[in-house]
C-alpha positions, 0 to 999 in steps of 0.5 A, spaced: 657 761 867 654 758 860 649 763 857 643 760 855 641 760 847 637 766 845 631 760 844 632 757 850 630 763 854 625 764 850 622 757 852 624 759 860 620 765 860 614 762 857 615 758 863 616 763 869 609 767 865 605 760 865 607 758 872 607 766 875 601 771 868 606 777 870 605 785 867 602 785 860 606 779 858 602 775 863 595 778 861 596 776 854 598 768 857 592 769 862 588 769 855 591 764 852 590 760 858 583 760 859 584 758 851 587 753 852 585 749 859 577 751 857 575 744 855 580 741 861 577 746 866 570 745 863 570 737 865 573 739 871 567 742 873 563 737 871 566 732 875 566 737 882 559 736 882 558 742 884 550 743 888 545 749 890 549 753 896 556 749 895 562 753 896 566 751 892 575 754 889 579 754 883 586 754 887 591 757 882 585 760 877 590 763 872 586 766 866 578 765 871 575 761 865 574 756 872 571 762 875 566 763 870 564 755 870 564 755 877 559 762 878 555 757 872 554 753 877 546 756 880 547 758 886 554 757 889 559 761 893 565 760 889 572 762 892 578 763 888 586 762 890 591 765 885 599 768 887 599 772 882 598 779 882 596 780 875 590 775 875 587 777 881 588 784 878 585 781 872 580 778 875 577 783 879 575 787 874 572 781 869 568 779 876 566 785 879 558 784 879 558 777 882 564 780 887 560 786 890 554 780 890 557 776 895 558 770 890 565 770 889 569 771 894 577 772 891 583 771 894 592 772 893 596 765 896 598 759 894 596 752 895 603 750 900 598 754 904 591 758 903 589 763 905 581 759 907 578 757 913 577 750 915 572 745 912 571 751 909 569 748 902 565 742 900 568 742 892 575 744 889 577 744 881 585 746 880 589 744 873 595 746 871 598 748 877 602 742 881 607 743 876 608 748 880 608 747 887 615 746 890 611 742 897 606 737 892 605 734 899 604 740 903 600 742 898 595 735 899 595 735 906 592 743 905 587 742 900 585 736 906 585 742 910 580 746 907 575 741 905 568 738 909 568 731 910 566 728 904 568 734 900 571 732 891 577 735 889 578 735 881 585 736 880 586 736 872 593 734 869 596 734 863 599 727 860 606 726 863 608 723 857 605 728 851 607 734 857 614 732 855 616 733 848 613 740 849 620 744 850 617 749 855 616 744 860 624 743 860 624 750 865 620 749 871 616 744 871 615 738 876 612 733 871 610 727 876 607 720 873 599 719 873 602 713 878 606 718 883 601 722 884 596 717 886 599 715 892 601 721 893 594 723 894 592 717 897 597 719 903 595 727 904 588 722 906 584 723 901 579 716 900 576 715 893 580 716 887 579 716 881 584 718 874 579 720 868 584 719 862 581 726 856 583 725 849 588 724 844 594 726 842 598 732 845 591 735 848 591 729 852 589 730 859 587 726 866 582 728 871 584 726 877 576 725 881 578 726 889 574 724 896 574 724 903 570 720 907 565 722 909 
């Protein structure tokens, strides 16, 4: 076996933490994710259009900035699904008050097998997650399953061309072109799909706003 150079090992370790933050390093990564992902998360929440009384979710919430923003929407009941036990522990600590008041419910799980009932949600956001999903087609079918008719999914993804220039994405990231993602989303059952490109340079991202037929 050929040993991986030290620099590549560090990049691979970073990529693993970005995919599933773990331990002390994962807590640090979670805080960095909150800072780095804030703009895409804020845009995703706005695009989700969460109204009073809506049941909404952040799938793969990471450091929790999406939960924070969804809780800012008046009257919503927010679900957070996350596979990282480190991030779940941090979210339970940080959001103990809305959890106690029944406004926030946290779940351990993965996108391919969501721990939610059929037609449980009005809107879902998921940002910078799909690069790490082994079976994206199955995950998209799950997102359809848990949304109500007329429900909305907002996927936030970094611009693939820009992300491919980042060295750590060589390790464990699956970067799909937008014109590959859109047909997959449509095949899963979504009707209207809008691609909103936001920003320029290394911070550019796409919001894929997807609606189920009513």
